[in-house]
N, C-alpha and C positions, 0 to 999 in steps of 0.2 A: 688301278689301272691307269696306265700313262702312255703317252704318244711313244710309238716306236718299240714298245712291247711286242713281243710275238705271244699269241695265246692261241689256246684251242677253241674253236668256234664251230657250233653246230648250224650249218647253212641250209639244213632241210627244214621245210618243203622247199622246192625249187620249182622255177617254170623254165621250160625252153632250153637254152644254152648256158643258164647260170651254173657256176661250179656248185657242186653238191657236197653232201657229207659233213662229217666232222672232220676239221683239218686246221693246220696251223694258219694264222692271218695276223698281220701287222696293224695295230691301232694307227691311223693317221689323223684322227681328229685332235684338236687342241686339247691341253690339259685341262684348260679353263672350262671348255664345254663337257669334257669326260667328268668333271666334279658336278656339273650342275644337271646335266640331262640323264635321261634313263636310257639313252642309245648311245652307240660310238660308232664311228666310221671306220671301216676295216679294207684292207687289201689282202684277199686270201692268197696262200701259198700253194704251189704245185710242184711236184717232181717231174712233170712232163714238161721237159724243157724245150724252148724255143728261141735259142740265142740271137736270131737276127731279128726277132720282134721288138720294135722300139717301146711297146707298151709293157716290157716286162724288165725288172731289174733282178739280176743274177746275184744270190746270197747261198750261205750254207746254213742249213738248219739241222740240228741234231746230227752234225757231222756229215750231212749228205748234201749235194748240190739241190738247190731249189730256186724257183722264181717267185717273184711277189708279181702277182698279176694285177697291175694298175687298170687293166681293161675289165677287170670284174669288180671294181670297188663298189662297197654298198654300206649303208646304215643299217645297223643290227641292233636289237634290244640287248641290253646288258646282260639279261637272263639267257642268252645265247652263249656266253663266254665261259670258258672253262680256266684250266690253270694255266699260269704262265710257263712259257717254254724257254725264253730268252729274249734278249733285247738286240736290236739292230746296233751295229757299230757305228761311229760318227760317220764314216764314210759311205756306209751302206744307206743312213739316213739322208745323206745330202744327195746321194744319186737318186733316191725315192722322191724326194723333193723336186728334183730337176724333171723327172718324168712326169709326176703329177702336174707340173707347172706346164710343161709342153702339151699335154693330153688336153687340161681343162683350163689353162689360163689363157690370157688375151694374147 
């Protein structure tokens, strides 16, 4: 598993307004951490689009429009990960880094 891969992730059980079900998610944790830890940090994808939300990154997944929900970032056990679906392009990865930095950086 590598940074910027999109994989199936089982997010249940959830609480409150957390994104639920098994859905695609982008691995955002660093590869060095992905090799060492039993967890990875992911941002789930959704097909429920909010183009004006600054916390979302527009992408295509499986040929369909989707959004990376940076506002739903979470750390999960590697046991929750399923098959690899795809990887982000360089431009998509750069856009994702910008949004993460805007939301969680200084």
